[in-house]
C-alpha positions in Angstrom: 0.0 0.0 0.0 2.8 2.4 0.8 4.4 2.2 -2.6 1.0 2.7 -4.3 0.1 5.7 -2.2 3.5 7.3 -2.7 3.6 6.8 -6.4 0.2 8.2 -7.1 0.6 10.9 -4.5 3.8 12.1 -6.2 2.3 11.9 -9.6 -0.7 14.0 -8.5 1.6 16.4 -6.6 3.8 16.9 -9.7 0.9 17.7 -11.9 -0.8 20.1 -9.5 2.6 21.8 -8.8 3.4 22.2 -12.4 0.0 23.8 -13.0 0.5 26.1 -10.1 3.9 27.2 -11.2 2.7 27.9 -14.8 -0.4 29.8 -13.7 1.5 31.8 -11.1 4.0 32.9 -13.6 1.2 33.7 -16.0 -0.5 35.9 -13.4 2.7 37.3 -12.1 3.9 38.5 -15.5 0.5 40.0 -16.5 0.0 43.6 -15.3 -3.7 42.9 -14.8 -3.0 39.7 -12.8 -5.4 37.8 -15.1 -5.5 34.2 -14.3 -7.9 31.5 -15.1 -9.7 30.0 -12.2 -11.4 27.4 -14.3 -8.0 26.2 -15.6 -6.7 26.1 -12.1 -9.5 23.9 -10.8 -9.4 21.7 -13.9 -5.7 21.2 -13.2 -6.5 20.2 -9.6 -9.2 17.8 -10.8 -6.8 16.3 -13.3 -4.1 15.9 -10.6 -6.5 14.5 -8.1 -7.9 12.0 -10.6 -4.9 10.0 -9.6 -6.6 9.5 -6.2 -9.2 7.5 -8.1 -6.6 5.7 -10.1 -4.5 5.0 -7.0 -7.4 3.5 -5.1 -8.5 1.4 -8.1 -4.9 0.2 -8.7 -4.6 -0.9 -5.0 -8.0 -2.6 -5.1 -7.4 -4.5 -8.4 -3.7 -5.3 -8.2 -2.9 -5.7 -4.5 -6.2 -6.5 -2.8 -7.9 -9.1 -5.1 -10.5 -6.7 -6.5 -11.9 -6.0 -3.0 -11.8 -2.8 -0.9 -13.9 -1.4 1.8 -15.1 2.2 1.8 -12.8 3.0 4.8 -9.7 1.4 3.3 -10.4 3.3 0.0 -10.9 6.5 2.0 -7.6 6.0 3.9 -5.7 5.4 0.6 -7.3 8.4 -1.0 -6.6 10.7 1.9 -2.9 9.6 2.0 -2.6 10.2 -1.8 -4.2 13.6 -1.4 -2.1 14.6 1.5 1.1 13.7 -0.3 0.0 15.6 -3.4 -1.0 18.6 -1.3 2.3 18.5 0.5 4.3 18.5 -2.7 2.2 21.5 -3.8 2.9 23.3 -0.6 6.6 22.6 -0.7 6.9 23.7 -4.4 4.9 26.9 -3.6 7.2 27.7 -0.6 10.3 27.3 -2.9 8.7 29.3 -5.7 7.5 32.1 -3.4 10.5 32.5 -1.1 13.2 32.0 -3.7 11.8 33.2 -7.0 8.9 35.6 -6.4 9.3 37.0 -2.9 7.4 40.2 -4.0 4.4 38.2 -5.2 2.2 39.2 -2.2 3.1 42.9 -2.7 2.1 42.7 -6.4 -1.0 40.7 -5.6 -2.1 43.0 -2.8 -1.6 46.0 -5.0 -3.7 44.4 -7.7 -6.4 43.5 -5.2 -6.5 47.0 -3.8 -6.9 48.4 -7.3 -9.8 46.0 -8.0 -11.4 46.9 -4.7 -11.3 50.6 -5.4 -12.9 50.0 -8.8 -15.6 47.6 -7.5 -16.6 49.3 -4.3 -17.7 52.9 -4.7 -19.2 52.8 -1.2 -16.4 54.1 1.2 -17.5 51.7 4.0 -17.5 48.7 1.9 -14.2 49.7 0.3 -12.6 50.2 3.8 -13.8 46.7 4.9 -12.3 45.2 1.7 -9.0 47.1 2.2 -8.8 45.8 5.8 -9.3 42.2 4.5 -6.5 42.6 2.0 -4.2 44.1 4.6 -5.0 41.3 7.0 -4.2 38.7 4.4 -0.9 40.4 3.6 0.0 40.4 7.3 -0.8 36.6 7.5 1.4 36.0 4.6 4.4 37.4 6.4 4.4 34.3 8.7 5.6 31.1 7.0 3.2 29.0 9.1 0.3 30.9 7.7 1.6 30.6 4.2 1.7 26.8 4.7 -1.9 26.7 6.1 -3.3 29.0 3.4 -1.6 27.0 0.7 -2.9 23.7 2.0 -6.4 25.2 2.2 -6.2 26.0 -1.6 -5.8 22.3 -2.7 -6.7 19.9 0.1 -10.4 20.4 0.0 -10.5 19.4 -3.7 -8.4 16.3 -2.9 -10.8 15.5 0.0 -13.8 15.8 -2.2 -12.3 13.6 -4.9 -11.2 11.1 -2.2 -14.7 10.8 -0.8 -16.4 10.4 -4.2 -13.7 7.8 -5.3 -14.1 5.8 -2.1 -17.9 5.6 -2.6 -17.5 4.6 -6.3 -14.7 2.1 -5.9 -15.7 0.2 -2.7 -16.3 -3.5 -3.4 -16.9 -6.3 -1.0 -16.1 -10.0 -1.6 -18.6 -11.7 -3.9 -19.7 -8.4 -5.4 -18.1 -9.0 -8.8 -19.9 -7.0 -11.5 -18.6 -9.2 -14.3 -20.6 -12.2 -13.0 -23.7 -10.1 -12.7 -23.6 -9.2 -16.4 -23.3 -12.8 -17.6 -26.4 -13.8 -15.7 -28.7 -11.5 -17.7 
């Protein structure tokens, strides 16, 4: 199980990290900070599809085609955690070594958008305080880690739950024999 979890977790982590680096550079080098949220989530889903593949691989190759919901959930959670950890580590390297001014640029962009979107001074002030609070959080590496995990781990958890529900199979519940009886 360990090898299976590690292999599929690293594959998912590599895919999601590559998508993150590309999209970050895309946004970082665009004066309007235009990104593509749909592309970002599509990349996450593509990466976390390896949770499904990893659970199925374990069930079919190492567990005689049988897996409980809880075992599938455990495997999926471990794959998701490895993938998310790879993502966090790559982001920390990217952020601290290559784009340490990212938060300054991003905050300036968010302030500009807030001023354009909120003509009401009270609403604008609330938004400005939120942006400044986020900027302050990002000065602490622990918060950078927590925020970065919170970007990807929920998607991995959702895919894990769905995959465990789809792939669970008890002994004697072979679908190929059910088809031949009809």
